[in-house]
C-alpha positions in Angstrom: -38.5 -51.8 74.4 -41.7 -50.2 75.7 -42.3 -46.5 75.3 -44.9 -44.7 77.5 -46.7 -41.8 75.9 -49.0 -39.0 77.2 -52.6 -40.0 76.7 -53.9 -38.5 73.5 -50.5 -37.5 72.1 -47.2 -39.0 71.2 -45.2 -37.1 73.8 -42.6 -39.5 75.4 -43.1 -39.8 79.2 -40.9 -42.8 79.8 -39.5 -46.0 78.5 -38.3 -49.5 79.5 -35.5 -51.2 77.6 -34.4 -54.7 78.3 -31.2 -55.3 76.3 -27.5 -56.0 76.8 -26.7 -52.3 76.4 -29.9 -50.8 77.7 -28.0 -48.2 79.8 -26.5 -46.8 76.7 -29.7 -46.7 74.8 -32.0 -45.1 77.4 -30.1 -41.8 77.3 -31.6 -41.0 73.9 -35.1 -41.5 75.3 -34.2 -39.4 78.4 -33.3 -36.5 76.2 -36.7 -36.7 74.5 -38.4 -36.7 77.9 -36.5 -33.7 79.2 -37.1 -31.7 76.0 -40.8 -32.8 75.9 -40.3 -34.3 72.4 -42.6 -36.8 70.7 -41.9 -40.1 69.0 -41.7 -38.3 65.7 -38.4 -36.7 66.9 -37.0 -40.1 67.8 -38.2 -41.6 64.5 -36.4 -38.9 62.5 -33.0 -39.6 64.2 -30.6 -41.6 62.0 -29.4 -44.6 63.9 -26.6 -46.8 62.8 -27.7 -50.2 61.5 -27.5 -52.9 62.7 -27.3 -51.8 66.3 -29.4 -52.2 69.4 -30.1 -48.5 69.5 -32.1 -48.8 66.3 -34.8 -50.4 68.4 -35.7 -46.8 69.4 -36.4 -45.8 65.8 -38.2 -49.0 65.1 -40.5 -48.5 68.1 -41.3 -45.0 66.9 -41.8 -46.1 63.3 -44.2 -48.9 64.4 -46.3 -46.4 66.4 -46.7 -44.1 63.4 -47.5 -47.0 61.0 -50.3 -48.1 63.4 -51.7 -44.5 63.5 -51.3 -43.5 59.8 -51.7 -46.8 58.1 -55.0 -47.9 59.8 -57.5 -49.6 57.5 -59.4 -46.4 56.6 -56.3 -44.6 55.5 -55.0 -47.6 53.6 -58.4 -47.7 51.7 -58.0 -44.0 50.9 -54.4 -44.4 49.7 -55.5 -47.4 47.5 -58.4 -45.4 46.1 -56.1 -42.4 45.4 -53.6 -44.7 43.6 -56.4 -46.1 41.4 -57.6 -42.6 40.5 -54.1 -41.4 39.5 
C-alpha cells in the first residue's frame, strides 16, 4: 500500500493498494479523500485483525511514528523519563 499526501501535510490525496481484495480496501481511502481527511483519521479507525484492511491503519501509524518518533523527539522523551 502506498498513500499519497498533500505536500507539507498529512491530507490524503490518493493511494495505491496491491492485494487480493484491494477493491474492498480502497473505498475507505476514497472516503478520506472525498472528506479531505488526514492520515490521523484513518489511523484512529478500528480495523479487525488480522485482515488485509488493517494495512490502511498500519500505513497511517507508520507515518506518525516517523514524524513523532524522530531522533530529537526520542531524545526528549528519554530525557523526560529520566527526570521523572
